[in-house]
C-alpha positions as CSV (number, residue, x, y, z in Angstrom):
1,X,224.7,177.1,116.2
2,X,226.0,174.8,113.4
3,X,225.9,171.8,115.6
4,X,222.3,172.5,116.7
5,X,221.3,172.9,113.1
6,X,222.8,169.6,112.1
7,X,221.3,167.7,115.1
8,X,217.9,169.3,114.4
9,X,218.1,168.5,110.7
10,X,219.0,164.9,111.4
11,X,216.3,164.4,114.0
12,X,213.7,166.1,111.8
13,X,214.6,163.8,108.9
14,X,214.2,160.8,111.2
15,X,210.9,162.0,112.5
16,X,209.6,162.8,109.0
17,X,210.6,159.2,108.0
18,X,208.8,157.8,111.1
19,X,205.7,160.0,110.9
20,X,205.6,160.8,107.2
21,X,202.8,160.6,104.7
22,X,202.3,158.8,101.5
23,X,200.9,160.6,98.5
24,X,198.2,159.1,96.3
25,X,197.4,160.8,93.1
26,X,194.2,160.3,91.0
27,X,192.7,161.7,87.9
28,X,189.0,161.5,88.1
29,X,186.5,162.4,85.4
30,X,183.9,164.9,86.6
31,X,180.4,164.7,85.1
32,X,179.8,168.2,86.4
33,X,182.9,169.8,84.9
34,X,183.0,167.4,81.9
35,X,186.8,167.1,82.3
36,X,189.4,165.1,84.2
37,X,190.5,166.6,87.5
38,X,193.8,165.8,89.2
39,X,193.5,164.9,92.9
40,X,196.1,164.6,95.6
41,X,195.4,162.5,98.7
42,X,198.0,162.5,101.6
43,X,197.6,159.5,103.8
44,X,199.5,158.6,107.0
45,X,202.1,155.9,106.3
46,X,200.4,153.8,109.0
47,X,196.9,154.5,107.4
48,X,194.5,151.8,108.4
49,X,190.9,151.0,107.4
50,X,190.3,150.2,111.0
51,X,190.4,153.9,112.0
52,X,188.4,156.8,110.8
53,X,190.2,160.0,110.0
54,X,189.3,163.7,109.8
55,X,190.0,165.2,106.4
56,X,191.4,168.6,105.5
57,X,190.4,169.8,102.0
58,X,192.4,172.7,100.6
59,X,191.1,174.7,97.7
60,X,192.6,176.6,94.8
61,X,196.2,176.8,95.9
62,X,198.1,173.6,97.0
63,X,199.9,173.6,100.3
64,X,198.8,170.0,101.2
65,X,202.3,168.7,101.6
66,X,202.9,171.3,104.3
67,X,199.5,170.7,105.9
68,X,200.1,166.9,106.1
69,X,203.6,167.3,107.4
70,X,202.6,169.9,110.0
71,X,199.7,167.7,111.2
72,X,202.0,164.7,111.5
73,X,204.3,166.6,113.9
74,X,201.8,168.1,116.3
75,X,201.0,166.1,119.4
76,X,197.7,167.7,120.2
77,X,195.8,166.9,117.0
78,X,194.6,163.6,115.5
79,X,196.0,161.8,112.5
80,X,194.4,163.3,109.4
81,X,194.0,162.8,105.7
82,X,194.7,165.9,103.4
83,X,193.1,166.3,100.0
84,X,193.6,168.8,97.2
85,X,191.6,168.8,93.9
86,X,192.9,171.1,91.1
87,X,189.8,173.2,90.7
88,X,189.1,176.7,89.2
89,X,187.5,178.9,91.8
90,X,185.6,180.9,89.2
91,X,185.4,184.0,91.4
92,X,187.2,187.3,91.0
93,X,188.2,190.2,93.1
94,X,184.9,192.1,92.7
95,X,182.2,189.5,93.7
96,X,181.6,186.9,96.4
97,X,179.8,184.7,93.9
98,X,181.0,182.1,91.4
99,X,180.9,182.3,87.6
100,X,179.4,179.4,85.6
101,X,182.7,177.5,85.5
102,X,183.1,178.1,89.2
103,X,179.6,176.7,89.9
104,X,180.5,173.6,87.9
105,X,183.7,173.0,89.9
106,X,181.7,173.7,93.1
107,X,179.2,171.0,92.1
108,X,182.1,168.7,91.6
109,X,183.4,169.3,95.1
110,X,180.0,168.9,96.7
111,X,178.5,166.1,94.7
112,X,181.6,164.1,93.5
113,X,184.8,164.9,95.4
114,X,183.4,164.6,99.0
115,X,181.4,161.4,98.3
116,X,184.4,159.9,96.5
117,X,186.7,160.4,99.5
118,X,184.1,159.1,101.9
119,X,183.6,156.0,99.7
120,X,187.3,155.2,99.0
121,X,188.8,156.0,102.4
122,X,188.0,155.5,106.1
123,X,187.0,158.9,107.1
124,X,184.6,160.4,109.7
125,X,182.4,163.5,109.4
126,X,185.0,165.9,110.7
127,X,185.8,167.8,107.5
128,X,187.8,171.0,107.4
129,X,187.9,173.5,104.5
130,X,191.0,175.5,104.1
131,X,192.1,178.2,101.6
132,X,194.6,181.0,101.0
133,X,193.7,184.2,99.1
134,X,191.2,183.2,96.4
135,X,191.1,179.9,98.1
136,X,189.9,181.7,101.3
137,X,187.1,183.4,99.2
138,X,186.1,179.9,98.0
139,X,186.0,178.6,101.6
140,X,183.9,181.6,102.6
141,X,181.5,180.9,99.7
142,X,181.0,177.4,101.0
143,X,180.3,178.8,104.5
144,X,177.6,181.1,103.2
145,X,175.9,178.6,100.9
146,X,176.5,175.1,102.3
147,X,177.9,175.4,105.9
148,X,177.0,171.8,106.8
149,X,179.5,170.4,104.3
150,X,182.4,171.1,106.7
151,X,182.9,171.2,110.5
152,X,185.6,173.9,110.3
153,X,186.6,176.7,108.0
154,X,190.2,178.1,107.8
155,X,190.9,181.2,105.8
156,X,194.4,182.7,105.2
157,X,194.8,186.2,103.7
158,X,191.3,186.6,102.4
159,X,190.9,188.9,99.4
160,X,189.2,192.3,99.5
161,X,185.9,192.4,97.5
162,X,186.3,195.8,95.8
163,X,183.1,196.4,94.0
164,X,180.5,195.3,96.5
165,X,179.5,196.0,100.1
166,X,179.5,192.6,101.9
167,X,176.4,191.6,103.8
168,X,178.1,189.8,106.8
169,X,174.8,188.3,108.0
170,X,174.8,186.0,105.0
171,X,177.9,184.2,106.5
172,X,175.8,182.7,109.2
173,X,172.3,182.7,107.7
174,X,172.3,179.0,106.8
175,X,174.3,177.6,109.8
176,X,172.3,175.2,112.0
177,X,175.1,173.5,113.9
178,X,178.2,174.9,115.7
179,X,181.3,175.4,113.5
180,X,184.8,176.7,114.0
181,X,186.1,179.5,111.9
182,X,189.7,180.7,111.8
183,X,191.0,183.9,110.2
184,X,194.7,184.5,109.6
185,X,195.7,188.1,108.6
186,X,199.0,188.8,106.9
187,X,201.0,192.0,106.7
188,X,198.8,192.9,103.8
189,X,197.1,195.8,102.0
190,X,195.0,198.0,104.2
191,X,191.8,197.0,102.4
192,X,192.4,193.3,103.0
193,X,193.3,193.8,106.6
194,X,190.3,196.0,107.2
195,X,188.0,193.5,105.5
196,X,189.3,190.6,107.6
197,X,188.8,192.7,110.8
198,X,185.3,193.7,109.8
199,X,184.5,190.0,109.0
200,X,185.7,189.0,112.5
201,X,183.9,191.8,114.3
202,X,180.7,191.0,112.5
203,X,180.8,187.2,113.1
204,X,182.3,187.0,116.6
205,X,178.9,187.3,118.3
206,X,177.3,184.5,116.3
207,X,176.1,181.7,118.6
208,X,177.0,179.2,115.8
209,X,180.7,180.1,115.4
210,X,183.7,179.3,117.5
211,X,185.8,182.0,115.9
212,X,189.4,183.1,116.2
213,X,191.5,185.7,114.4
214,X,195.3,186.0,114.4
215,X,197.5,188.6,112.8
216,X,201.0,187.8,111.5
217,X,203.0,191.1,111.1
218,X,206.0,189.4,109.4
219,X,204.0,187.4,106.9
220,X,203.4,188.6,103.3
221,X,200.0,187.9,101.7
222,X,200.9,184.6,100.0
223,X,202.7,183.1,103.1
224,X,200.2,183.5,105.9
225,X,199.4,179.8,105.8
226,X,203.0,178.9,106.6
227,X,202.9,181.1,109.7
228,X,199.4,180.4,110.9
229,X,198.8,176.7,110.1
230,X,200.0,175.2,113.4
231,X,197.8,177.6,115.4
232,X,194.9,177.0,113.1
233,X,195.2,173.2,113.4
234,X,195.4,173.4,117.2
235,X,192.3,175.7,117.2
236,X,190.3,173.4,114.9
237,X,190.9,170.3,117.0
238,X,190.3,171.7,120.4
239,X,188.3,169.1,122.3
240,X,188.7,166.5,119.6
241,X,189.1,162.9,120.9
242,X,192.7,162.6,119.9
243,X,193.9,159.3,121.3
244,X,192.3,156.0,120.4
245,X,191.6,153.5,123.2
246,X,194.0,150.8,123.9
247,X,193.1,147.6,122.0
248,X,192.4,144.3,123.7
249,X,195.6,142.4,124.4
250,X,197.7,145.3,123.1
251,X,200.9,145.8,125.0
252,X,201.7,149.2,126.4
253,X,204.7,149.6,124.2
254,X,202.8,148.8,121.1
255,X,200.0,151.2,122.1
256,X,202.5,153.9,122.8
257,X,204.3,153.5,119.5
258,X,201.0,153.4,117.6
259,X,199.4,156.5,119.2
260,X,202.2,158.8,120.1
261,X,203.1,161.7,117.9
262,X,206.2,163.8,117.8
263,X,206.7,165.5,121.1
264,X,210.4,166.0,120.3
265,X,209.6,168.4,117.5
266,X,208.7,171.3,119.9
267,X,211.9,170.7,121.8
268,X,214.1,170.7,118.7
269,X,212.4,173.8,117.4
270,X,212.9,175.6,120.7
271,X,216.6,174.7,120.7
272,X,217.0,175.7,117.1
273,X,215.3,179.1,117.5
274,X,217.2,179.8,120.8
275,X,220.5,179.9,118.9
276,X,219.3,182.4,116.3
């Protein structure tokens, strides 16, 4: 067991070095919020302006290091950029709407953050919104109000709206193009679990949503993203054109090194878990 752990740790360290990310931090002044907002941007170490990347935006709580590292070690998804802006959600546990400060931060996301990333980095229009707990509420707010902003919506451990009866038809009322929607349910309070199940049951017949729900019985509320993220990412990128075409005069070896991702990670994980 100890030997397997040591080998796995060494190989994982090597793979993280080979397929790691570089962190860019920015403080941008927002006209909408009238304040400076810290931003984290995770780029592949081999980031190139000659490629166009999908972008995952996480809201409210920051797990972007984990998201970027996970994406780097899954063969079946493309290389991505991961972004986190330190915003205040402005919502509470009793309403699906945003307060005034929440609306200001949302205007920042919509009118300043998304255009800024599109201008400064080589990205495509495959944008993913992700959030845990209050971040999940924020992601759902975007789906209800501006669904075209993102191609996919990931929610982990959504909150339970205590003082209002949700109108689930509002979730799809403004959708005009097909989207993917992923729900992760933790071992949580009955009210949160029931709400997540009702949400799924109400939306699963929508012609606009490719929807999936998964429950994680061993995960507490705050940790469902750690359990669910690999499955969520694989779901989001189903059918995505993952491997770029070989360049003119590019050798097979160079092409392989440039496009391959970590297939060894699954083998290492399997060996490691087998010895528990």
